[in-house]
DSSP file (Angstrom, degrees, kcal/mol; ACC not computed):
  #  RESIDUE AA STRUCTURE BP1 BP2  ACC     N-H-->O    O-->H-N    N-H-->O    O-->H-N    TCO  KAPPA ALPHA  PHI   PSI    X-CA   Y-CA   Z-CA
    1    1 A M    >>        0   0    0      0, 0.0     4,-1.1     0, 0.0     3,-0.7   0.000 360.0 360.0 360.0 -37.4  -16.9  -19.2   62.0
    2    2 A A  H 3>  +     0   0    0      1,-0.2     4,-1.7     2,-0.2     3,-0.2   0.833 360.0  62.3 -62.7 -30.2  -18.1  -15.7   62.2
    3    3 A Q  H 3> S+     0   0    0      1,-0.2     4,-1.9     2,-0.2    -1,-0.2   0.850  95.8  59.7 -63.4 -33.9  -18.4  -15.8   58.4
    4    4 A L  H <4>S+     0   0    0     -3,-0.7     5,-2.2     1,-0.2     4,-0.3   0.904 104.8  48.7 -61.0 -41.3  -21.0  -18.6   58.7
    5    5 A A  H ><5S+     0   0    0     -4,-1.1     3,-1.1     1,-0.2    -1,-0.2   0.891 111.6  49.6 -65.4 -38.8  -23.3  -16.2   60.7
    6    6 A Q  H 3<5S+     0   0    0     -4,-1.7    -1,-0.2     1,-0.2    -2,-0.2   0.809 104.7  59.3 -69.1 -28.6  -22.8  -13.5   58.1
    7    7 A D  T 3<5S-     0   0    0     -4,-1.9    -1,-0.2    -5,-0.1    -2,-0.2   0.454 127.5 -92.5 -81.9  -0.3  -23.7  -16.0   55.3
    8    8 A G  T < 5S+     0   0    0     -3,-1.1    -3,-0.2     1,-0.3    -2,-0.1   0.483  72.8 148.2 107.0   2.5  -27.1  -16.7   56.8
    9    9 A L      < -     0   0    0     -5,-2.2    -1,-0.3     1,-0.1    69,-0.1  -0.571  59.2-106.6 -67.6 127.6  -26.5  -19.7   59.0
   10   10 A P        +     0   0    0      0, 0.0    69,-3.0     0, 0.0     2,-0.3  -0.312  51.8 174.0 -56.9 135.2  -29.0  -19.4   61.9
   11   11 A S  E     -a   79   0A   0     67,-0.2    69,-0.2    -6,-0.1    66,-0.0  -0.953  21.3-164.9-142.3 159.7  -27.1  -18.5   65.0
   12   12 A C  E     -a   80   0A   0     67,-1.9    69,-2.2    -2,-0.3     2,-0.3  -0.982  18.2-133.2-146.4 136.0  -27.8  -17.5   68.6
   13   13 A P  E     -a   81   0A   0      0, 0.0     2,-0.3     0, 0.0    69,-0.2  -0.672  25.2-171.1 -84.9 142.7  -25.5  -15.9   71.2
   14   14 A I  E     -a   82   0A   0     67,-2.4    69,-2.8    -2,-0.3     2,-0.4  -0.947  10.7-147.8-130.7 155.8  -25.5  -17.4   74.7
   15   15 A E        -     0   0    0     -2,-0.3    67,-0.0    67,-0.2    66,-0.0  -0.962  56.1  -5.1-122.2 140.8  -24.0  -16.2   77.9
   16   16 A G  S    S-     0   0    0     -2,-0.4     2,-0.2     2,-0.0    67,-0.1  -0.059  98.5 -34.2  77.9-177.9  -22.5  -18.3   80.7
   17   17 A E        +     0   0    0     -3,-0.0     2,-0.3    40,-0.0    -2,-0.1  -0.538  63.7 160.5 -80.2 142.9  -22.4  -22.1   81.2
   18   18 A T        -     0   0    0     -2,-0.2    39,-0.2    -4,-0.0     2,-0.2  -0.970  33.8-115.7-153.0 164.0  -25.3  -24.3   80.0
   19   19 A D     >  -     0   0    0     -2,-0.3     4,-1.9    37,-0.1    37,-0.2  -0.550  36.5-103.0 -99.3 173.0  -26.0  -27.9   79.1
   20   20 A L  H  > S+     0   0    0     35,-3.0     4,-2.4     1,-0.2     5,-0.2   0.840 117.1  56.7 -67.1 -34.9  -26.9  -29.2   75.7
   21   21 A V  H  > S+     0   0    0     34,-0.4     4,-1.7     2,-0.2    -1,-0.2   0.950 110.6  43.2 -62.8 -49.4  -30.6  -29.6   76.5
   22   22 A N  H  > S+     0   0    0      1,-0.2     4,-2.6     2,-0.2    -1,-0.2   0.860 112.6  54.9 -64.2 -34.4  -31.0  -26.0   77.4
   23   23 A L  H  X S+     0   0    0     -4,-1.9     4,-2.0     2,-0.2     6,-0.2   0.901 105.7  51.0 -65.4 -42.0  -28.9  -25.0   74.5
   24   24 A L  H  X>S+     0   0    0     -4,-2.4     5,-1.6     1,-0.2     6,-1.4   0.887 113.8  45.0 -62.9 -39.5  -31.1  -26.9   72.0
   25   25 A V  H ><5S+     0   0    0     -4,-1.7     3,-0.7     4,-0.2    -2,-0.2   0.916 111.9  51.5 -70.2 -43.7  -34.2  -25.2   73.5
   26   26 A A  H 3<5S+     0   0    0     -4,-2.6    -2,-0.2     1,-0.2    -1,-0.2   0.843 112.6  46.1 -63.3 -34.1  -32.6  -21.7   73.5
   27   27 A C  H 3<5S-     0   0    0     -4,-2.0    -1,-0.2    -5,-0.2    -2,-0.2   0.577 114.0-115.6 -86.2  -9.9  -31.6  -22.0   69.8
   28   28 A G  T <<5S+     0   0    0     -3,-0.7    -3,-0.2    -4,-0.6    -4,-0.1   0.566  82.5 120.0  88.5   8.5  -35.0  -23.3   68.7
   29   29 A L  S   <S+     0   0    0     -5,-1.6     2,-0.3    -6,-0.2    -4,-0.2   0.684  83.2  29.7 -78.0 -16.7  -33.8  -26.8   67.6
   30   30 A A        -     0   0    0     -6,-1.4    -2,-0.3    -9,-0.1    -1,-0.2  -0.996  69.8-145.3-139.4 142.7  -36.2  -28.3   70.2
   31   31 A N  S    S+     0   0    0     -2,-0.3     2,-0.3     1,-0.1    -1,-0.1   0.728  83.3   9.8 -80.0 -22.0  -39.5  -26.9   71.4
   32   32 A S  S  > S-     0   0    0      1,-0.1     4,-2.1   -11,-0.0     5,-0.1  -0.957  76.5-106.3-150.1 166.3  -39.1  -28.2   75.0
   33   33 A R  H  > S+     0   0    0     -2,-0.3     4,-2.3     2,-0.2     5,-0.2   0.868 118.9  55.2 -63.1 -36.8  -36.5  -29.9   77.2
   34   34 A R  H  > S+     0   0    0      2,-0.2     4,-2.1     1,-0.2    -1,-0.2   0.928 108.9  46.2 -62.8 -45.5  -38.3  -33.2   76.9
   35   35 A I  H  > S+     0   0    0      1,-0.2     4,-2.5     2,-0.2    -1,-0.2   0.886 110.5  54.2 -64.9 -38.3  -38.1  -33.1   73.1
   36   36 A A  H  X S+     0   0    0     -4,-2.1     4,-2.1     1,-0.2    -2,-0.2   0.914 108.7  48.2 -62.0 -42.9  -34.4  -32.1   73.4
   37   37 A R  H  X S+     0   0    0     -4,-2.3     4,-2.5     1,-0.2    -1,-0.2   0.891 111.2  50.9 -64.4 -39.1  -33.7  -35.1   75.6
   38   38 A E  H  X S+     0   0    0     -4,-2.1     4,-2.0     2,-0.2    -2,-0.2   0.902 109.0  51.0 -65.2 -40.5  -35.6  -37.4   73.1
   39   39 A L  H  X>S+     0   0    0     -4,-2.5     5,-2.5     2,-0.2     4,-0.5   0.910 111.4  48.1 -62.4 -42.3  -33.6  -36.0   70.2
   40   40 A L  H ><5S+     0   0    0     -4,-2.1     3,-1.1     1,-0.2    -2,-0.2   0.924 111.7  49.2 -62.9 -44.8  -30.3  -36.7   72.1
   41   41 A A  H 3<5S+     0   0    0     -4,-2.5    -1,-0.2     1,-0.3    -2,-0.2   0.833 109.8  52.1 -65.0 -32.0  -31.4  -40.2   73.0
   42   42 A A  H 3<5S-     0   0    0     -4,-2.0    -1,-0.3    -5,-0.2    -2,-0.2   0.550 113.5-117.2 -81.8  -6.9  -32.4  -41.0   69.4
   43   43 A G  T <<5S+     0   0    0     -3,-1.1    -3,-0.2    -4,-0.5    -2,-0.1   0.790  75.6 129.9  77.2  27.3  -29.0  -39.8   68.1
   44   44 A A      < +     0   0    0     -5,-2.5    29,-2.6    -6,-0.2     2,-0.5   0.452  51.7  77.3 -93.1  -1.3  -30.5  -37.0   66.1
   45   45 A I  E     -B   72   0A   0     -6,-0.5     7,-2.6     7,-0.4     2,-0.4  -0.927  55.3-175.3-115.0 130.0  -28.1  -34.3   67.4
   46   46 A S  E     -BC  71  51A   0     25,-2.4    25,-2.1    -2,-0.5     2,-0.5  -0.967  11.3-154.1-121.9 145.0  -24.5  -33.8   66.3
   47   47 A L  E >  S-BC  70  50A   0      3,-3.0     3,-1.4    -2,-0.4    23,-0.2  -0.967  80.3 -17.7-119.7 115.8  -22.1  -31.3   67.9
   48   48 A N  T 3  S-     0   0    0     21,-3.3    -1,-0.2    -2,-0.5    22,-0.1   0.841 131.4 -49.9  55.2  36.1  -19.3  -30.1   65.6
   49   49 A G  T 3  S+     0   0    0     20,-0.4     2,-0.4     1,-0.2    -1,-0.3   0.463 118.4 107.1  87.3   2.1  -19.9  -33.1   63.3
   50   50 A V  E <  S-C   47   0A   0     -3,-1.4    -3,-3.0     0, 0.0    -1,-0.2  -0.954  75.9-112.2-117.4 130.4  -19.9  -35.7   66.1
   51   51 A L  E     -C   46   0A   0     -2,-0.4     2,-0.4    -5,-0.3    -5,-0.3  -0.339  34.9-159.5 -58.9 136.7  -23.0  -37.5   67.3
   52   52 A K        +     0   0    0     -7,-2.6    -7,-0.4     1,-0.1    -9,-0.2  -0.975  26.4 163.5-124.9 131.4  -23.8  -36.5   70.8
   53   53 A Q        +     0   0    0     -2,-0.4     2,-0.3   -10,-0.1    -1,-0.1   0.462  57.1  74.3-126.1  -5.9  -26.0  -38.4   73.2
   54   54 A D  S    S-     0   0    0      2,-0.2   -34,-0.0     1,-0.1     0, 0.0  -0.742  73.4-131.4-107.9 163.2  -25.2  -37.0   76.6
   55   55 A E  S    S+     0   0    0     -2,-0.3   -35,-3.0   -35,-0.1   -34,-0.4   0.599  72.7  99.6 -88.0 -12.8  -26.3  -33.6   78.0
   56   56 A Q        -     0   0    0    -37,-0.2     2,-0.4   -36,-0.1    -2,-0.2  -0.522  53.9-157.3 -84.4 142.2  -23.0  -32.3   79.3
   57   57 A L        -     0   0    0    -39,-0.2     2,-0.3    -2,-0.2    -2,-0.0  -0.941   8.6-155.4-111.7 137.5  -20.8  -29.9   77.4
   58   58 A S    >   -     0   0    0     -2,-0.4     3,-1.5     1,-0.1     4,-0.4  -0.756  27.8-113.6-109.2 162.0  -17.1  -29.7   78.1
   59   59 A A  G >  S+     0   0    0     -2,-0.3     3,-1.0     1,-0.3     6,-0.1   0.798 112.9  60.7 -64.0 -29.6  -14.8  -26.7   77.5
   60   60 A N  G 3  S+     0   0    0      1,-0.2    -1,-0.3     3,-0.0     5,-0.1   0.560  91.0  69.1 -79.1  -5.3  -12.8  -28.5   74.8
   61   61 A E  G <  S+     0   0    0     -3,-1.5     2,-0.5     2,-0.1    -1,-0.2   0.646  77.2  95.5 -83.6 -15.0  -15.9  -28.9   72.6
   62   62 A W  S X  S-     0   0    0     -3,-1.0     3,-1.1    -4,-0.4     2,-0.4  -0.652  78.7-130.2 -77.9 124.8  -16.1  -25.2   71.9
   63   63 A L  B >> S-D   67   0A   0      4,-3.3     4,-2.1    -2,-0.5     3,-2.0  -0.618  89.1  -5.8 -76.1 130.5  -14.4  -24.4   68.6
   64   64 A F  T 34 S-     0   0    0     -2,-0.4    -1,-0.3     1,-0.3    -2,-0.0   0.719 124.5 -72.9  55.1  23.2  -11.9  -21.5   69.1
   65   65 A G  T <4 S+     0   0    0     -3,-1.1    -1,-0.3     2,-0.2    -2,-0.1   0.427 131.8  48.7  78.3  -1.9  -13.2  -21.2   72.6
   66   66 A R  T <4 S+     0   0    0     -3,-2.0    16,-3.0     1,-0.1     2,-0.4   0.461  87.9  78.8-148.8   1.3  -16.5  -19.7   71.6
   67   67 A Y  E  <  -DE  63  81A   0     -4,-2.1    -4,-3.3    14,-0.2     2,-0.4  -0.923  39.9-179.0-122.3 143.7  -18.3  -21.5   68.8
   68   68 A L  E     - E   0  80A   0     12,-1.9    12,-3.0    -2,-0.4     2,-0.6  -0.996  15.4-151.5-131.6 138.5  -20.5  -24.7   68.6
   69   69 A L  E     - E   0  79A   0     -2,-0.4   -21,-3.3    10,-0.2   -20,-0.4  -0.937  18.8-169.3-110.9 110.7  -22.0  -26.1   65.4
   70   70 A L  E     -BE  47  78A   0      8,-3.0     8,-2.3    -2,-0.6     2,-0.4  -0.753   5.1-170.8 -99.3 144.3  -25.2  -28.0   66.2
   71   71 A R  E     -BE  46  77A   0    -25,-2.1   -25,-2.4    -2,-0.3     2,-0.5  -0.994   7.8-164.7-135.5 130.8  -27.1  -30.2   63.7
   72   72 A R  E  >  -BE  45  76A   0      4,-2.9     4,-1.3    -2,-0.4     3,-0.4  -0.968  67.9 -28.8-112.0 122.7  -30.5  -31.7   64.1
   73   73 A G  T  4 S-     0   0    0    -29,-2.6   -27,-0.1    -2,-0.5    -2,-0.0  -0.485 108.8 -47.1  72.8-143.0  -31.2  -34.5   61.7
   74   74 A K  T  4 S+     0   0    0     -2,-0.2    -1,-0.2     1,-0.0     3,-0.0   0.765 131.2  19.3 -97.8 -28.8  -29.5  -34.2   58.3
   75   75 A K  T  4 S+     0   0    0     -3,-0.4     2,-0.9     1,-0.1    -2,-0.1   0.512  89.8  98.0-126.9  -5.4  -30.1  -30.6   57.2
   76   76 A L  E  <  + E   0  72A   0     -4,-1.3    -4,-2.9   -47,-0.0     2,-0.3  -0.786  49.2 175.8 -98.1 105.5  -30.9  -28.3   60.1
   77   77 A Y  E     - E   0  71A   0     -2,-0.9     2,-0.3    -6,-0.2    -6,-0.2  -0.719  10.6-176.8-107.8 154.9  -27.8  -26.5   61.3
   78   78 A H  E     - E   0  70A   0     -8,-2.3    -8,-3.0    -2,-0.3     2,-0.5  -0.957  16.8-143.6-152.4 134.2  -27.3  -23.8   64.0
   79   79 A L  E     -aE  11  69A   0    -69,-3.0   -67,-1.9    -2,-0.3     2,-0.5  -0.865  13.3-157.8-100.6 128.0  -24.3  -21.9   65.1
   80   80 A V  E     -aE  12  68A   0    -12,-3.0   -12,-1.9    -2,-0.5     2,-0.5  -0.916   5.8-164.4-107.7 128.8  -23.9  -21.1   68.8
   81   81 A I  E     -aE  13  67A   0    -69,-2.2   -67,-2.4    -2,-0.5     2,-0.5  -0.959  11.3-143.6-117.4 121.5  -21.7  -18.1   69.8
   82   82 A S  E      a   14   0A   0    -16,-3.0   -67,-0.2    -2,-0.5    -2,-0.0  -0.704 360.0 360.0 -83.7 128.8  -20.6  -17.7   73.3
   83   83 A T              0   0    0    -69,-2.8   -68,-0.2    -2,-0.5    -1,-0.1   0.429 360.0 360.0-102.1 360.0  -20.4  -14.1   74.4
C-alpha cells in the first residue's frame, strides 16, 4: 500500500478516529459534509472496492490496520493512511 502513495496515488494522513463523512472532506473527495452525505446516499463512494452507504467506519475495514482505499465515482481514487 505504501508503494501506491509513492507511485502518485493521492493520499492523506489522518490521526485518530473519524467517520467516513469527515474523511471524505479531509481528503478532498467532497467539498462539504453535505456533499459527502449525498455522495454516500447516491452510492458513489466505495471503500476498499465495496460500495459504502453508511457513515460509520469499523476497525476491520482498515487494510493492514492502517490503510483505506477510497473511490468516488469510477476513476477518482484516494489512499488514506492512519498515523
